[in-house]
Structures are given as C-alpha cells and as structure tokens.
C-alpha positions in Angstrom: 42.9 136.0 -14.6 44.3 134.8 -17.6 46.7 132.1 -15.7 44.1 130.3 -13.5 43.4 127.0 -14.7 39.8 126.9 -14.5 37.0 128.7 -15.7 33.3 128.8 -14.9 31.3 128.9 -18.0 27.7 129.1 -19.2 26.8 126.9 -21.8 24.6 129.9 -24.2 22.8 127.6 -26.6 22.2 125.0 -23.9 21.9 126.9 -20.5 24.1 124.8 -18.9 26.8 125.8 -16.3 30.2 123.8 -16.0 33.5 124.3 -14.6 36.2 123.8 -17.5 40.0 123.9 -17.9 41.2 127.4 -19.1 42.9 125.5 -22.0 39.3 124.2 -23.4 38.2 128.1 -23.8 39.2 129.7 -27.4 38.3 133.1 -29.4 37.2 132.8 -33.3 37.6 135.2 -35.5 35.1 137.5 -34.1 35.9 137.5 -30.4 33.6 135.2 -30.1 34.5 132.7 -26.9 34.1 129.1 -27.5 34.5 125.5 -25.5 35.9 122.2 -26.2 33.8 119.6 -24.9 34.3 115.7 -25.1 31.7 113.6 -27.0 30.9 110.1 -26.7 32.2 109.6 -23.2 31.0 109.1 -19.6 30.3 111.7 -16.6 33.0 109.7 -14.6 35.5 110.4 -18.1 34.7 113.6 -18.9 35.4 114.7 -15.0 38.7 113.1 -14.7 39.9 115.2 -18.0 39.0 118.4 -16.7 40.6 117.3 -13.6 43.8 117.0 -15.0 43.1 119.7 -17.8 43.1 117.2 -20.6 44.5 118.6 -24.0 41.5 119.4 -26.1 41.3 117.1 -29.0 40.5 119.4 -32.4 37.9 116.6 -33.2 35.5 117.6 -30.1 32.4 119.6 -30.9 32.8 123.6 -29.7 30.2 125.3 -28.3 29.2 129.2 -27.6 30.1 130.2 -23.8 30.2 132.8 -21.8 32.9 132.9 -19.4 31.7 133.9 -15.6 34.5 133.2 -13.5 38.0 131.7 -13.4 39.8 129.8 -10.4 43.1 128.3 -9.8 41.6 124.9 -8.6 39.1 122.6 -9.9 37.5 122.3 -6.3 36.4 126.2 -6.4 35.6 126.6 -10.1 33.1 123.5 -9.5 31.8 125.4 -6.5 31.5 128.5 -8.3 29.5 126.6 -11.0 26.9 125.0 -8.1 26.5 128.7 -7.3 25.9 129.9 -10.3 23.1 127.0 -10.7 21.1 128.9 -8.0 22.3 132.4 -8.5 22.3 135.1 -10.9 25.2 137.0 -9.6 29.1 135.3 -9.1 32.1 136.9 -8.4 34.3 136.6 -11.3 38.1 135.6 -9.0 38.4 133.7 -6.0 40.3 137.0 -4.7 39.5 136.5 -0.5 38.5 132.6 -0.7 40.8 130.3 1.4 42.8 127.7 0.1 41.6 124.1 -0.4 44.0 123.1 2.3 42.3 126.2 4.8 39.3 125.0 3.5 39.2 121.4 4.0 40.3 122.3 7.7 36.8 124.2 8.3 34.7 121.9 6.0 33.5 120.2 8.9 31.9 123.7 10.2 30.5 124.7 7.2 28.9 121.4 6.1 25.4 122.7 7.2 25.3 125.5 5.3 27.2 125.0 2.1 25.3 121.2 1.7 23.9 122.1 -1.6 27.5 122.6 -2.7 29.8 120.5 -1.1 29.0 117.9 -3.0 30.5 117.5 -6.5 28.5 116.6 -9.5 29.5 115.0 -12.6 29.7 117.0 -15.8 26.9 116.0 -18.5 28.6 113.9 -21.3 27.1 115.9 -23.9 25.5 119.8 -21.8 22.5 121.1 -22.2 20.4 118.4 -23.6 18.1 119.4 -21.7 18.7 122.6 -20.5 16.6 125.2 -18.1 14.8 127.7 -20.2 16.3 131.2 -20.9 13.9 132.9 -18.7 15.2 131.1 -15.6 18.8 131.8 -16.7 19.2 135.1 -14.3 18.3 135.8 -11.0 18.8 138.6 -8.6 22.1 137.9 -6.0 19.9 139.3 -3.5 16.7 137.4 -3.9 17.7 133.6 -3.7 15.1 130.8 -4.8 12.8 129.7 -1.4 13.4 126.4 -0.3 9.8 125.3 -1.6 10.4 127.2 -4.8 13.7 125.8 -6.1 14.1 125.0 -9.5 14.3 121.7 -10.9 17.8 120.3 -11.5 18.6 121.6 -15.1 21.1 118.6 -16.1 19.4 115.5 -16.0 22.1 113.9 -17.9 24.2 114.2 -14.4 22.1 111.5 -13.3 21.3 109.3 -16.3 25.1 109.6 -17.4 25.2 106.6 -14.9 22.5 104.2 -16.5 25.4 102.2 -17.4 26.4 101.6 -13.9 22.8 100.6 -12.9 22.8 98.3 -15.8 25.8 96.5 -14.4 25.8 93.5 -11.9 27.5 95.7 -8.8 24.4 97.3 -7.4 26.7 98.4 -4.5 28.8 100.6 -6.7 26.4 101.7 -8.7 24.3 103.1 -5.4 27.4 105.0 -4.3 28.8 106.1 -7.6 24.6 107.6 -8.3 24.0 108.4 -4.8 27.5 110.3 -4.3 26.6 112.8 -7.2 22.8 113.8 -7.2 22.3 116.9 -5.8 18.8 117.2 -4.7 17.2 115.3 -2.0 14.3 114.3 -4.1 16.6 112.3 -6.9 18.6 111.3 -3.7 15.4 109.3 -2.7 14.3 108.3 -6.0 17.4 106.6 -6.5 17.6 104.4 -3.4 13.8 103.2 -4.0 14.8 102.0 -7.5 18.2 100.3 -6.0 16.6 98.9 -3.3 13.7 97.2 -5.8 16.7 96.1 -8.2 18.1 94.3 -5.7 15.0 92.8 -4.1 14.3 91.9 -7.7 17.6 90.5 -8.0 17.2 88.6 -4.6 13.5 87.6 -6.0 15.1 85.9 -9.2 17.7 84.1 -7.3 15.3 82.3 -4.8 13.2 81.2 -7.5 16.1 79.7 -9.7 17.2 78.1 -6.2 13.5 77.0 -6.0 13.7 75.3 -9.7 16.9 73.7 -9.0 15.8 72.0 -6.1 12.1 71.1 -7.5 14.0 69.4 -10.2 16.3 67.5 -8.2 12.9 66.1 -6.1 11.6 65.4 -10.0 14.6 63.3 -10.5 14.8 61.6 -7.4 11.2 60.3 -7.8 11.6 59.0 -11.0 14.8 57.4 -9.8 12.6 55.9 -7.3 9.6 54.7 -9.2 12.5 53.0 -11.4 14.1 51.5 -8.9 10.6 49.8 -7.9 9.8 49.0 -11.4 13.2 46.9 -11.6 12.4 44.5 -8.6 10.8 41.6 -9.7 8.6 40.7 -6.7 6.9 44.0 -7.7 7.5 44.0 -11.6 3.8 44.2 -13.4 4.1 41.1 -15.3 2.4 41.2 -19.2 0.1 38.9 -19.7 1.3 36.1 -22.3 -1.1 36.6 -25.2 -3.3 33.6 -26.1 -2.1 31.9 -29.2 -4.6 31.5 -32.3 -6.1 28.1 -32.6 -5.5 26.0 -35.7 -7.4 25.5 -37.7 -10.3 28.3 -37.5 -13.4 26.2 -38.4 -16.5 28.9 -38.5 -16.9 32.3 -39.6 -17.3 33.1 -35.8 -13.9 32.0 -35.2 -12.5 33.9 -38.2 -14.5 37.3 -37.6 -13.4 37.2 -33.5 -9.4 36.2 -34.8 -10.0 39.2 -37.6 -10.6 41.4 -34.5 -7.9 40.2 -32.6 -5.3 41.2 -35.3 -6.3 45.0 -34.7 -3.7 45.2 -32.3 -0.3 44.9 -32.9 0.9 42.2 -30.7 -1.6 39.7 -31.8 -0.6 40.6 -35.6 3.0 39.9 -34.8 2.1 36.6 -32.5 0.0 35.5 -35.6 2.7 35.8 -38.0 5.3 34.6 -35.5 2.7 31.0 -35.6 2.8 31.3 -39.3 6.5 31.3 -40.1 6.9 28.6 -37.5 4.6 26.3 -40.5 7.2 24.5 -42.5 10.5 25.4 -43.8 10.1 25.7 -47.5 10.8 28.7 -49.5 8.7 27.9 -52.6 5.8 30.9 -52.8 3.2 27.9 -53.6 4.4 25.4 -51.0 4.8 28.2 -48.3 1.0 29.5 -49.1 -0.5 26.0 -49.1 1.4 25.1 -45.5 0.2 28.5 -44.2 -3.2 28.9 -45.3 -4.1 25.3 -45.3 -3.3 25.4 -41.4 -4.7 28.7 -40.4 -8.1 28.1 -42.0 -10.2 24.8 -42.6 -12.1 24.6 -46.1 -15.2 25.2 -45.1 -13.5 28.9 -44.3 -11.7 28.7 -47.4 -14.6 28.0 -49.6 -16.5 31.4 -48.1 -13.7 33.8 -49.6 -12.0 34.4 -53.0 -9.1 37.6 -53.3 -11.8 40.3 -54.3 -15.0 39.0 -52.9 -16.2 38.0 -56.3 -18.9 34.9 -57.3 -21.0 35.9 -54.2 -17.9 35.4 -51.9 -16.5 37.2 -49.4 -13.3 39.6 -50.2 -10.4 38.3 -48.2 -8.3 41.0 -49.0 -10.3 43.6 -46.8 -9.7 41.2 -44.0 -6.8 41.6 -41.3 -6.1 38.3 -41.5 -4.7 38.8 -45.5 -2.5 41.6 -44.4 -1.2 39.2 -41.6 -0.8 36.0 -44.2 0.7 38.0 -47.3 3.5 39.7 -44.4 4.0 36.2 -43.3 4.8 34.7 -46.8 6.8 37.9 -47.5 9.1 37.5 -44.6 9.4 33.6 -45.5 10.0 34.5 -48.9 12.0 37.7 -49.4 12.4 38.1 -52.9 8.5 37.6 -53.7 6.3 40.7 -54.0 3.2 41.7 -52.7 1.1 41.3 -56.1 3.0 37.9 -56.7 1.6 36.6 -53.6 -2.0 37.8 -53.8 -2.2 35.9 -57.2 -0.7 32.8 -55.4 -3.6 33.2 -52.7 -6.2 33.6 -55.4 -5.8 30.6 -57.3 -5.3 28.6 -53.8 -8.9 30.1 -52.5 -10.3 29.2 -55.7 -9.2 25.3 -55.3 -10.3 25.3 -52.0 -14.1 22.9 -53.1 -11.6 20.5 -54.8 -9.4 19.6 -51.2 -10.3 17.0 -49.0 -12.3 14.6 -51.5 -14.2 17.2 -53.0 -12.9 16.6 -56.4 -13.6 13.0 -56.3 -17.1 13.4 -55.5 -17.5 16.0 -57.6 -16.2 13.4 -60.7 -18.5 10.7 -59.0 -21.7 13.2 -59.3 -20.6 13.9 -62.7 -20.2 9.9 -63.9 -23.1 8.4 -61.7 -26.0 9.3 -64.7 -23.8 8.3 -67.6 -23.4 4.8 -66.4 -26.8 4.4 -65.4 -28.0 5.1 -68.8 -25.7 2.9 -70.6 -26.1 -0.5 -68.3 -28.0 -3.1 -69.7 -31.4 -3.7 -67.3 -30.3 -7.1 -66.5 -26.7 -5.6 -65.5 -28.7 -2.8 -63.3 -28.1 -3.5 -59.0 -31.3 -4.1 -57.3 -32.4 -1.6 -55.2 -31.1 -3.6 -52.2 -27.7 -4.0 -53.5 -25.1 -1.8 -52.3 -23.1 0.2 -55.0 -19.6 -0.6 -54.7 -17.4 2.7 -53.9 -15.9 4.3 -56.7 -11.7 4.7 -56.3 -11.1 8.1 -54.4 -9.0 10.2 -56.2 -6.2 11.9 -54.4 -6.2 15.5 -54.1 -4.1 17.4 -57.0 -1.3 19.2 -55.9 -1.4 23.1 -55.5 1.0 24.4 -58.1 
C-alpha cells in the first residue's frame, strides 16, 4: 500500500475528495494524516503537479485528510476520487482492476456505463472552499442516489478556476478547456450558453466597429465633396462687398445710421481703414483734424462733446468714438487712449469757430461798438450797403 504512487484522500474540514501523490501525505506527531496542497495556482497547474508527483514545497499549506484508497496510476486514483464523490464506500486498493493499457482497449465498451467517471476534472486551486455539507459525506454503497436526486457538484472551483480562460480572447480554447472538465450535463449546457452569448457579443461589437468606421469614411467623403464644390469659382458664393462710409456725415440721421452699422466688426474695420487712408501725418493734433474733420461735418461736431457736457451729446458713448480712437492709435502707436480722448475733446469744443464761425462771432461783437462811437454824419444811410469785414482765417487746431 505504501509503495503506490497515488492516493485518494478526503479533506475533512473542506469536505472534498481529490487524487494526490502519496509523497504529499505526511503524519504529524500525533499520528494525524496531513496533505500538502499548493496555493495560488490554477487548476491546470495543480493537475500537472499531481500527475508528475511534483515534490511538495515546504511553504504549501497542509490540510487534515483521510486516506480512502491508494492506486498505482493517476488515472485510477482520479476515477476512484470520482466514485467517492457519489458513493460512501470505496475499495481501498486497485487489486483486480485492469491496467491502464487494458482498460484503454475496452474503453469504448464501457463509455455508456462510466460516463459519470470517465471525464477527468481539474482539481480545485484550494480544496473545499465551498465544500459539501457533512451530512452528505457518507452514503451506503448499495443505495446510490437516483438520477433525479443526484446532489450538486461540491467543487464549483473546478469550473470557476477556468475564469481566466473565459476572460481571454481565445474563446475556442476556453470552451474546449472548460467543457472538457465539466461533470454534470447542466454545467455543460450552461457553459455552452455563456460561451455562445460571449461569442455573439464579440461578433456584434466587431460589426459595430466596422459600421462606425464606414460611417466615418462616408462623412469624410461628404466633407471633401462639399469643400471641392465650394472651391469652384463658378459655384463659390461671393460675399457682398461692404459699402463704404460716405464722408462727411452731414446730418444726425446719417450719424446714427452709421453708428448702428459700426456694431458689425466688418464695418468697424472698414471705417478704420478709411480713416487711416486720410493723410499721412503722425502728429496727434493733425491726425485728429484729418480724420474727424473729414468724417464729421461742422454741424454734427457741434452737437457733441466728449463727456456730454453743456447740454451736448456724449461722443465717448458712441461706436464712432471707439473706431476713431482705434484709428488714431493705429496711426500713432505711442499714443495712449487718455491722450487721444483729451485732444479729441478739444477738437470738438472748437467746432463752432470753424468754417468762418470765429469771424462771424468777432463781427457780431464789434458791430454795436462801432455804431455807438461813430458820428451821426458818418453813419451810413439805410440805403447804403456796409462794406463786409475782412474774414479772419480759422485758427489752426493745436
């Protein structure tokens, strides 16, 4: 018995039965039988270790076991472990059983009767994590369970240990590996359904990716066609050329209409370009005189002051003012806004004296003085015309 290489053991606390190498079984000082079992390994790795009777590592955990049988080969030990899952009594030796070679020759005749034990199951990574109840641990040998009342498999780890295969991209190898090691028909059927659903989902995802790629290509083609059509001169929509601002603006109606146009950035840039084309001087007073004098008539200038003082309109609050300030700073880059507004305020305040206004103001003040001081004999008659006073030229804006 001791020379046989494999043993069928029951893990007492875990309530599971496994085939293990005899070299994995030891006795402690009290004579209790213990079995090494590798941890942190998949079912496939554990199975390979068992088959080759791998020397146990001293760091493996040990579990209390009961030896149910000993066998010469792994195949026989695995078969007896399967029998122990459903039967309570088990022959403790393999005496009288055919060797593996003979059994292989007669395997086709016994497939129908041994379908429950013919398939090899993967050992669990950790035995008995969800073990069967202790009340189900023993059954009478001559009273096997009826097919309709067969208990569920007590080692779901045999199936769940293959979860890594299911998560991998190789569906075919996963299905073959898992279906090969399932025991009950219900497990096989459920796993087939799961794998079919997974395969269908992957197929649907691939179709969705291909559809999205096709839609992207169509959209890019449509954009390219649209750009090509827009690039043709005969079909290209030509924007309307903006109308230039008329200068000078002579009425307040024209001023407010132009100020409303200046809400549009295109019109603002257009007027600023027109103002920059007036004159070439870089002197601030001269630049203001060239721009404002050409843009606004005297009558419009007289209606405004920079801040709206003396019952006049505020010029700073208009769009026209901001455009003029921008044009001034573009012509004179060193000029700041405050300096430009100060010179602009002085220019607007001098509007009444332009275009002969100063001469008429001087003439109006001097006429009463001359009439009082002149003798009556020198006073002209009503029928005589007064000689016009010489016109005083406009004072240059400084």
